[in-house]
C-alpha positions in Angstrom: -6.7 73.1 -44.8 -10.0 74.8 -45.2 -10.6 78.5 -45.2 -10.8 80.4 -42.0 -14.0 79.5 -40.0 -15.5 81.4 -37.1 -17.6 80.3 -34.1 -20.9 82.2 -33.5 -21.6 82.3 -29.7 -25.3 82.3 -30.2 -25.1 79.2 -32.4 -22.7 77.4 -30.1 -25.0 78.0 -27.1 -27.5 75.7 -28.8 -25.1 72.8 -28.6 -25.1 70.7 -25.4 -21.5 70.8 -24.1 -19.4 67.7 -24.2 -18.3 66.1 -20.9 -14.6 66.1 -20.2 -14.5 62.4 -21.0 -16.3 62.9 -24.3 -13.9 65.7 -25.4 -10.9 63.6 -24.4 -12.1 60.7 -26.5 -12.7 63.0 -29.5 -9.3 64.5 -29.1 -7.7 61.1 -29.0 -9.5 60.0 -32.1 -8.6 63.2 -34.0 -4.9 62.9 -33.1 -4.8 59.2 -34.1 -7.0 59.3 -37.3 -7.2 63.0 -38.3 -10.4 64.8 -39.1 -12.1 62.4 -41.5 -15.6 64.0 -41.4 -15.8 67.5 -42.9 -17.2 70.4 -40.8 -20.4 72.0 -41.9 -20.4 75.8 -42.4 -22.7 78.6 -43.5 -22.0 81.9 -45.2 -24.3 84.5 -43.6 -25.6 87.0 -46.2 -24.2 90.5 -45.4 -26.2 93.8 -45.5 -25.1 96.3 -48.1 -25.1 100.0 -47.2 -26.8 100.9 -50.5 -29.8 98.9 -49.5 -29.4 96.3 -52.3 -29.5 92.6 -51.8 -26.1 90.8 -51.9 -26.3 87.7 -54.1 -24.3 84.6 -53.7 -21.2 84.5 -56.0 -17.9 82.6 -56.1 -15.1 82.7 -53.5 -13.1 84.6 -52.3 -16.0 87.1 -52.6 -19.1 84.9 -52.0 -21.6 87.8 -52.1 -22.0 90.6 -54.6 -24.6 93.3 -54.2 -27.1 93.2 -57.0 -27.5 97.0 -56.9 -24.1 98.6 -56.5 -21.8 95.6 -57.3 -20.0 95.7 -54.0 -18.2 92.4 -53.3 -18.2 90.9 -49.8 -15.6 88.4 -48.5 -17.6 86.6 -45.7 -15.9 84.3 -43.1 -18.1 81.2 -42.8 -19.7 80.2 -39.5 -19.4 76.6 -38.3 -22.8 74.9 -37.8 -21.5 71.4 -37.1 -18.1 70.6 -35.7 -17.4 73.2 -33.0 -15.4 70.8 -30.9 -13.5 69.3 -33.8 -12.7 72.8 -35.1 -11.1 73.8 -31.7 -9.2 70.6 -31.3 -7.9 70.7 -34.9 -6.9 74.3 -34.5 -5.0 73.5 -31.2 -3.1 70.6 -32.8 -2.8 71.9 -36.4 -4.8 69.0 -37.7 -6.0 69.5 -41.3 -9.8 69.5 -41.9 -12.2 70.2 -44.7 -15.5 72.0 -44.7 -18.7 71.8 -46.7 -21.6 74.3 -47.1 -24.9 73.6 -45.4 -27.8 73.3 -47.9 -31.0 75.3 -47.8 -29.9 77.6 -45.0 -31.2 81.1 -45.9 -31.0 83.1 -42.6 -30.0 82.8 -38.9 -33.3 81.2 -37.9 -32.8 78.5 -40.5 -29.2 78.0 -39.3 -30.4 77.6 -35.7 -33.0 75.1 -36.7 -30.4 73.2 -38.7 -28.1 73.0 -35.7 -30.9 71.8 -33.4 -32.1 69.1 -35.8 -28.6 67.9 -36.4 -27.9 67.6 -32.7 -31.1 65.4 -32.2 -30.0 63.2 -35.1 -26.4 62.7 -33.9 -26.3 62.8 -30.0 -28.1 60.8 -27.3 -29.7 63.7 -25.4 -31.7 63.6 -22.2 -35.3 64.7 -22.2 -34.3 67.9 -20.3 -31.6 68.7 -22.9 -34.2 68.2 -25.7 -36.6 70.5 -23.9 -34.0 73.3 -23.7 -33.4 73.0 -27.4 -37.1 73.1 -28.0 -37.3 76.6 -26.5 -35.2 77.9 -29.4 -37.4 76.1 -32.0 -40.5 77.5 -30.3 -39.1 81.0 -30.7 -38.4 80.4 -34.4 -41.8 78.8 -35.1 -43.5 81.7 -33.3 -41.6 84.3 -35.3 -42.5 82.5 -38.5 -46.2 82.4 -37.6 -46.2 86.1 -36.9 -44.6 86.8 -40.3 -47.2 84.6 -42.0 -50.0 86.4 -40.1 -48.6 89.8 -41.1 -48.3 88.8 -44.8 -51.9 87.4 -44.7 -53.2 90.6 -43.2 -51.4 92.6 -45.9 -52.9 90.5 -48.7 -56.4 90.6 -47.2 -56.4 94.3 -46.4 -58.6 95.5 -49.4 -61.1 92.7 -48.7 -61.2 93.5 -45.0 -61.9 97.2 -45.8 -64.8 96.2 -48.0 -66.3 94.1 -45.2 -65.9 96.9 -42.7 -68.0 99.2 -44.9 -70.9 96.8 -44.9 -74.0 97.6 -42.8 -73.9 96.2 -39.2 -76.5 93.5 -40.0 -74.5 92.2 -43.0 -71.0 92.4 -41.5 -70.0 88.8 -40.5 -67.1 90.1 -38.4 -69.4 91.9 -36.0 -71.5 88.8 -35.5 -68.5 86.6 -34.6 -67.9 86.1 -30.9 -64.5 86.9 -29.5 -62.3 83.8 -29.0 -61.4 82.8 -25.4 -57.7 83.4 -26.2 -56.2 86.0 -28.5 -54.5 85.1 -31.8 -51.0 85.8 -30.4 -51.5 83.5 -27.5 -52.9 80.8 -29.8 -49.8 81.2 -32.1 -47.6 80.8 -29.0 -49.3 77.6 -27.9 -49.1 76.2 -31.4 -45.4 77.1 -31.7 -44.7 75.4 -28.4 -46.7 72.3 -29.4 -44.9 72.1 -32.7 -41.4 72.4 -31.0 -42.3 69.9 -28.4 -43.5 67.4 -31.0 -40.3 67.8 -33.0 -38.1 67.3 -29.9 -40.2 64.4 -28.7 -41.0 66.1 -25.3 -44.2 67.4 -23.7 -45.3 71.0 -24.1 -45.3 71.3 -20.3 -41.6 70.4 -20.3 -40.9 73.0 -22.9 -42.7 75.6 -20.8 -40.5 74.6 -17.9 -37.4 75.0 -20.0 -38.6 78.4 -21.2 -38.9 79.5 -17.5 -35.3 78.3 -17.0 -34.0 80.3 -20.0 -35.8 83.4 -18.9 -35.3 83.4 -15.1 -32.5 81.0 -14.5 -28.8 82.0 -14.1 -26.3 81.1 -16.8 -24.9 78.5 -14.4 -28.2 76.9 -13.8 -29.0 76.8 -17.6 -25.6 75.3 -18.3 -26.2 72.6 -15.7 -29.4 71.6 -17.6 -27.8 71.7 -21.0 -25.0 69.4 -19.7 -27.6 67.0 -18.4 -26.5 67.5 -14.7 -29.8 69.0 -13.5 -33.3 68.1 -14.7 -35.3 70.9 -16.4 -38.2 70.4 -14.0 -36.0 70.9 -10.9 -34.3 73.9 -12.6 -37.7 75.5 -13.2 -38.5 75.3 -9.5 -35.0 76.6 -8.6 -35.6 79.8 -10.6 -37.6 81.0 -7.6 -34.5 81.2 -5.5 -32.1 84.2 -5.3 -29.6 84.1 -8.2 -26.6 83.3 -5.9 -28.5 80.4 -4.5 -29.3 79.1 -8.0 -25.5 79.1 -8.8 -24.7 77.3 -5.6 -27.3 74.6 -6.1 -26.3 74.1 -9.7 -22.7 73.7 -8.7 -23.7 71.0 -6.2 -25.2 68.8 -8.9 -28.4 66.9 -9.7 -29.1 65.4 -6.2 -28.7 68.7 -4.4 -30.8 70.4 -7.1 -33.6 67.8 -6.7 -33.6 68.4 -2.9 -33.6 72.1 -3.2 -36.4 72.0 -5.8 -38.5 69.8 -3.5 -38.1 72.3 -0.7 -39.2 75.1 -3.0 -42.3 73.2 -4.0 -43.2 72.4 -0.4 -42.8 76.0 0.7 -45.3 77.4 -1.9 -48.2 76.1 0.1 -47.2 77.3 3.6 -48.2 80.7 5.2 -45.9 83.6 5.9 -44.1 84.0 9.1 -43.8 86.9 11.5 -42.3 90.3 11.0 -43.1 90.6 7.3 -40.5 87.9 6.5 -41.7 85.0 4.4 -40.3 81.9 5.9 -42.7 79.8 3.8 -41.9 76.6 5.8 -43.3 77.9 9.1 -46.8 77.5 10.5 -48.4 79.1 13.6 -49.0 77.1 16.8 -51.8 78.0 19.3 -50.6 79.1 22.7 -50.7 81.9 25.2 -49.1 85.3 24.4 -47.6 86.0 21.0 -48.0 83.4 18.3 -45.3 80.8 18.3 -44.0 79.3 15.0 -42.4 76.0 14.3 -40.9 74.6 11.2 -42.6 72.1 8.9 -39.4 71.7 6.8 -37.4 68.6 6.2 -33.7 69.5 6.4 -30.7 67.6 5.0 -28.4 66.0 7.5 -25.4 67.7 6.0 -25.0 71.0 7.8 -23.8 72.8 4.6 -26.9 71.7 2.6 -29.1 72.4 5.6 -27.8 76.0 5.9 -28.3 76.6 2.2 -31.8 75.3 2.4 -32.7 77.6 5.3 -31.3 80.6 3.4 -33.2 79.7 0.3 -36.5 79.4 2.2 -36.3 82.1 4.8 -34.1 84.6 3.1 -30.5 85.7 3.9 -31.3 88.6 6.3 -33.7 86.5 8.3 -31.1 83.8 8.9 -28.4 86.5 9.8 -30.8 87.9 12.4 -31.6 84.4 13.6 -28.0 83.5 14.0 -27.4 86.7 16.0 -30.2 85.8 18.4 -29.0 82.2 18.7 -25.5 83.5 19.7 -27.0 85.7 22.3 -29.0 82.8 23.8 -26.0 80.5 23.7 -23.9 83.1 25.5 -26.6 83.5 28.1 -26.8 79.8 28.7 -23.0 79.5 29.0 -22.9 82.2 31.7 
């Protein structure tokens, strides 16, 4: 049995979850044949209170501070084999572990996990786009670090140029770029991540919108391959409780709701300061009348959720109250 291994939640979040059928198949294989493939782990370098740099040593104290000599016993983190680790632990199945090569920090560990997933699993385009957002963040951070290092090295030269007369200073003759350097770095990082994940930069941008504005349930639905990332990006415009409901209903319901959101963007606001985006005014005597230009599902439950997502909860509550009054009047 290998040494104790821990699961890092941030790392595990990068791995698209297995379906129940996939996990059941893996469990059956492990129970029948054992864990024949070793897990891949990484020992994260600790921080020493003295400010020294802990260097890699031998187990059971894999790191020793180069300054004060303090030894650190570090529990390794699993990079590949999260599901196997859990199943083996549940059933007391022996397993082995090997150390990942050339992984120096957490960003490198994340990149290793993402690339390993691409090489081993048949992921959808949307799942790859979600993984690309993590790579984009890593590439952007690396670009900023390189820029800061370059600025530090060129600081004396830049000072000499700044002291030149105005007519001889090339930096004052250069026109300002259309986009700033930070924005350019972000675009390059997105393009680099998209190319590595074999998706378009636009799809990576949609995935980033999902990770920033989508609920955890909606993000998980995309990572599981149940909802497309394009539909999920549209659904982020809905209230958070509506996002959760649509995500729970599955891909077809998400596609319908996303289509409704897209249609409603181009329609004017309704009366009373409410924004029923699927309404348009109709000419006639007296106060303006409004009628819907919205295609509703035939299922009453989905129709109700669509109305709430477009018109807002309070508007529908008020509408139902008015409908009840009208129905009571007709009944009498």
